[in-house]
N, CA, C and O atoms as a GROMACS GRO file, in nm:
protein
  240
    1UNK      N    1   6.755  12.625  10.625
    1UNK     CA    2   6.856  12.587  10.532
    1UNK      C    3   6.841  12.439  10.498
    1UNK      O    4   6.816  12.357  10.587
    2UNK      N    5   6.854  12.405  10.372
    2UNK     CA    6   6.840  12.267  10.330
    2UNK      C    7   6.975  12.196  10.336
    2UNK      O    8   7.073  12.243  10.280
    3UNK      N    9   6.980  12.083  10.406
    3UNK     CA   10   7.103  12.005  10.417
    3UNK      C   11   7.130  11.931  10.287
    3UNK      O   12   7.041  11.867  10.231
    4UNK      N   13   7.252  11.941  10.240
    4UNK     CA   14   7.292  11.870  10.118
    4UNK      C   15   7.402  11.769  10.145
    4UNK      O   16   7.462  11.716  10.052
    5UNK      N   17   7.430  11.743  10.273
    5UNK     CA   18   7.534  11.648  10.308
    5UNK      C   19   7.672  11.712  10.306
    5UNK      O   20   7.687  11.831  10.279
    6UNK      N   21   7.770  11.631  10.334
    6UNK     CA   22   7.907  11.678  10.336
    6UNK      C   23   7.964  11.681  10.195
    6UNK      O   24   7.957  11.582  10.122
    7UNK      N   25   8.019  11.794  10.158
    7UNK     CA   26   8.084  11.807  10.028
    7UNK      C   27   8.233  11.832  10.049
    7UNK      O   28   8.272  11.899  10.144
    8UNK      N   29   8.314  11.778   9.960
    8UNK     CA   30   8.457  11.805   9.965
    8UNK      C   31   8.483  11.946   9.918
    8UNK      O   32   8.420  11.996   9.825
    9UNK      N   33   8.578  12.011   9.984
    9UNK     CA   34   8.625  12.142   9.944
    9UNK      C   35   8.775  12.128   9.924
    9UNK      O   36   8.847  12.090  10.016
   10UNK      N   37   8.822  12.158   9.804
   10UNK     CA   38   8.962  12.137   9.774
   10UNK      C   39   9.021  12.260   9.705
   10UNK      O   40   8.963  12.315   9.612
   11UNK      N   41   9.139  12.301   9.755
   11UNK     CA   42   9.217  12.406   9.690
   11UNK      C   43   9.356  12.349   9.664
   11UNK      O   44   9.381  12.231   9.689
   12UNK      N   45   9.446  12.432   9.615
   12UNK     CA   46   9.583  12.385   9.593
   12UNK      C   47   9.653  12.345   9.721
   12UNK      O   48   9.742  12.260   9.718
   13UNK      N   49   9.615  12.404   9.834
   13UNK     CA   50   9.683  12.378   9.960
   13UNK      C   51   9.598  12.311  10.066
   13UNK      O   52   9.648  12.284  10.175
   14UNK      N   53   9.471  12.283  10.039
   14UNK     CA   54   9.381  12.235  10.143
   14UNK      C   55   9.279  12.138  10.087
   14UNK      O   56   9.228  12.156   9.976
   15UNK      N   57   9.248  12.034  10.166
   15UNK     CA   58   9.139  11.943  10.132
   15UNK      C   59   9.056  11.923  10.257
   15UNK      O   60   9.104  11.871  10.357
   16UNK      N   61   8.930  11.964  10.251
   16UNK     CA   62   8.835  11.938  10.360
   16UNK      C   63   8.738  11.834  10.308
   16UNK      O   64   8.680  11.850  10.202
   17UNK      N   65   8.721  11.727  10.384
   17UNK     CA   66   8.634  11.618  10.341
   17UNK      C   67   8.570  11.553  10.461
   17UNK      O   68   8.611  11.575  10.575
   18UNK      N   69   8.469  11.474  10.436
   18UNK     CA   70   8.402  11.400  10.542
   18UNK      C   71   8.499  11.300  10.603
   18UNK      O   72   8.577  11.237  10.532
   19UNK      N   73   8.495  11.287  10.734
   19UNK     CA   74   8.580  11.190  10.801
   19UNK      C   75   8.534  11.049  10.768
   19UNK      O   76   8.414  11.021  10.760
   20UNK      N   77   8.630  10.960  10.749
   20UNK     CA   78   8.601  10.820  10.721
   20UNK      C   79   8.682  10.731  10.814
   20UNK      O   80   8.772  10.778  10.883
   21UNK      N   81   8.649  10.603  10.816
   21UNK     CA   82   8.724  10.508  10.899
   21UNK      C   83   8.870  10.502  10.861
   21UNK      O   84   8.956  10.473  10.945
   22UNK      N   85   8.900  10.529  10.735
   22UNK     CA   86   9.039  10.528  10.689
   22UNK      C   87   9.121  10.642  10.749
   22UNK      O   88   9.244  10.639  10.747
   23UNK      N   89   9.054  10.743  10.802
   23UNK     CA   90   9.121  10.859  10.861
   23UNK      C   91   9.158  10.841  11.008
   23UNK      O   92   9.229  10.925  11.064
   24UNK      N   93   9.112  10.735  11.070
   24UNK     CA   94   9.130  10.718  11.215
   24UNK      C   95   9.276  10.725  11.257
   24UNK      O   96   9.311  10.803  11.346
   25UNK      N   97   9.361  10.647  11.196
   25UNK     CA   98   9.502  10.642  11.235
   25UNK      C   99   9.570  10.777  11.214
   25UNK      O  100   9.645  10.824  11.300
   26UNK      N  101   9.546  10.838  11.100
   26UNK     CA  102   9.606  10.968  11.070
   26UNK      C  103   9.558  11.073  11.170
   26UNK      O  104   9.638  11.152  11.220
   27UNK      N  105   9.428  11.074  11.198
   27UNK     CA  106   9.373  11.171  11.294
   27UNK      C  107   9.433  11.151  11.432
   27UNK      O  108   9.469  11.248  11.499
   28UNK      N  109   9.445  11.027  11.475
   28UNK     CA  110   9.500  11.000  11.608
   28UNK      C  111   9.643  11.051  11.619
   28UNK      O  112   9.676  11.123  11.713
   29UNK      N  113   9.727  11.015  11.524
   29UNK     CA  114   9.869  11.051  11.532
   29UNK      C  115   9.896  11.198  11.502
   29UNK      O  116  10.001  11.249  11.540
   30UNK      N  117   9.805  11.268  11.434
   30UNK     CA  118   9.829  11.407  11.399
   30UNK      C  119   9.761  11.508  11.490
   30UNK      O  120   9.813  11.618  11.508
   31UNK      N  121   9.645  11.474  11.550
   31UNK     CA  122   9.583  11.573  11.636
   31UNK      C  123   9.503  11.518  11.752
   31UNK      O  124   9.496  11.585  11.855
   32UNK      N  125   9.444  11.402  11.744
   32UNK     CA  126   9.362  11.350  11.855
   32UNK      C  127   9.446  11.314  11.977
   32UNK      O  128   9.394  11.312  12.089
   33UNK      N  129   9.574  11.286  11.957
   33UNK     CA  130   9.662  11.248  12.065
   33UNK      C  131   9.750  11.365  12.112
   33UNK      O  132   9.832  11.348  12.202
   34UNK      N  133   9.734  11.480  12.053
   34UNK     CA  134   9.821  11.594  12.081
   34UNK      C  135   9.765  11.681  12.193
   34UNK      O  136   9.655  11.736  12.181
   35UNK      N  137   9.841  11.694  12.301
   35UNK     CA  138   9.797  11.781  12.410
   35UNK      C  139   9.791  11.927  12.365
   35UNK      O  140   9.703  12.001  12.408
   36UNK      N  141   9.884  11.968  12.279
   36UNK     CA  142   9.885  12.108  12.235
   36UNK      C  143   9.766  12.141  12.145
   36UNK      O  144   9.726  12.257  12.137
   37UNK      N  145   9.709  12.041  12.077
   37UNK     CA  146   9.591  12.064  11.994
   37UNK      C  147   9.464  12.050  12.077
   37UNK      O  148   9.377  12.137  12.071
   38UNK      N  149   9.453  11.942  12.153
   38UNK     CA  150   9.328  11.914  12.224
   38UNK      C  151   9.302  12.006  12.342
   38UNK      O  152   9.192  12.008  12.397
   39UNK      N  153   9.402  12.084  12.383
   39UNK     CA  154   9.376  12.178  12.493
   39UNK      C  155   9.273  12.284  12.452
   39UNK      O  156   9.214  12.350  12.538
   40UNK      N  157   9.251  12.299  12.322
   40UNK     CA  158   9.153  12.396  12.272
   40UNK      C  159   9.018  12.332  12.241
   40UNK      O  160   8.925  12.400  12.199
   41UNK      N  161   9.006  12.201  12.262
   41UNK     CA  162   8.883  12.129  12.229
   41UNK      C  163   8.802  12.099  12.354
   41UNK      O  164   8.850  12.119  12.466
   42UNK      N  165   8.680  12.051  12.334
   42UNK     CA  166   8.594  12.018  12.447
   42UNK      C  167   8.624  11.881  12.505
   42UNK      O  168   8.570  11.846  12.610
   43UNK      N  169   8.707  11.801  12.438
   43UNK     CA  170   8.740  11.669  12.487
   43UNK      C  171   8.891  11.657  12.507
   43UNK      O  172   8.970  11.729  12.446
   44UNK      N  173   8.929  11.566  12.594
   44UNK     CA  174   9.071  11.543  12.624
   44UNK      C  175   9.135  11.460  12.514
   44UNK      O  176   9.067  11.395  12.434
   45UNK      N  177   9.267  11.464  12.510
   45UNK     CA  178   9.340  11.390  12.407
   45UNK      C  179   9.309  11.241  12.418
   45UNK      O  180   9.284  11.190  12.528
   46UNK      N  181   9.311  11.174  12.306
   46UNK     CA  182   9.282  11.031  12.303
   46UNK      C  183   9.405  10.953  12.345
   46UNK      O  184   9.516  10.984  12.303
   47UNK      N  185   9.385  10.852  12.428
   47UNK     CA  186   9.495  10.771  12.479
   47UNK      C  187   9.536  10.658  12.386
   47UNK      O  188   9.642  10.598  12.405
   48UNK      N  189   9.454  10.628  12.286
   48UNK     CA  190   9.488  10.521  12.192
   48UNK      C  191   9.408  10.539  12.063
   48UNK      O  192   9.311  10.614  12.058
   49UNK      N  193   9.453  10.469  11.960
   49UNK     CA  194   9.381  10.470  11.831
   49UNK      C  195   9.240  10.416  11.850
   49UNK      O  196   9.148  10.461  11.782
   50UNK      N  197   9.222  10.323  11.940
   50UNK     CA  198   9.089  10.265  11.964
   50UNK      C  199   8.990  10.370  12.014
   50UNK      O  200   8.873  10.368  11.978
   51UNK      N  201   9.037  10.463  12.096
   51UNK     CA  202   8.950  10.570  12.145
   51UNK      C  203   8.906  10.656  12.027
   51UNK      O  204   8.788  10.692  12.017
   52UNK      N  205   8.998  10.689  11.939
   52UNK     CA  206   8.964  10.768  11.820
   52UNK      C  207   8.867  10.690  11.731
   52UNK      O  208   8.771  10.748  11.680
   53UNK      N  209   8.891  10.561  11.714
   53UNK     CA  210   8.802  10.478  11.632
   53UNK      C  211   8.660  10.478  11.688
   53UNK      O  212   8.564  10.490  11.613
   54UNK      N  213   8.647  10.464  11.819
   54UNK     CA  214   8.514  10.464  11.881
   54UNK      C  215   8.444  10.599  11.864
   54UNK      O  216   8.323  10.604  11.844
   55UNK      N  217   8.520  10.707  11.871
   55UNK     CA  218   8.462  10.840  11.851
   55UNK      C  219   8.412  10.854  11.708
   55UNK      O  220   8.303  10.907  11.687
   56UNK      N  221   8.488  10.809  11.612
   56UNK     CA  222   8.446  10.816  11.471
   56UNK      C  223   8.317  10.735  11.450
   56UNK      O  224   8.229  10.777  11.375
   57UNK      N  225   8.307  10.620  11.516
   57UNK     CA  226   8.186  10.539  11.502
   57UNK      C  227   8.063  10.613  11.555
   57UNK      O  228   7.953  10.597  11.501
   58UNK      N  229   8.081  10.692  11.659
   58UNK     CA  230   7.970  10.773  11.713
   58UNK      C  231   7.928  10.881  11.614
   58UNK      O  232   7.810  10.914  11.603
   59UNK      N  233   8.025  10.937  11.540
   59UNK     CA  234   7.998  11.045  11.447
   59UNK      C  235   7.931  10.997  11.318
   59UNK      O  236   7.870  11.077  11.247
   60UNK      N  237   7.942  10.869  11.286
   60UNK     CA  238   7.886  10.817  11.161
   60UNK      C  239   7.735  10.821  11.162
   60UNK      O  240   7.673  10.781  11.064
   0.00000   0.00000   0.00000
């Protein structure tokens, strides 16, 4: 399969897009810090926005 990079997918009710540095705070407060969300993930909840920021830097 040929990689074409990340493309936005948008409907009336949903927007899927590539994560950016501007998303760090929103991601932390909405799901990275949530025990009820992260219990289903391979990593533990983030203890601070800085932890989320460092993870995003690894993904770039």
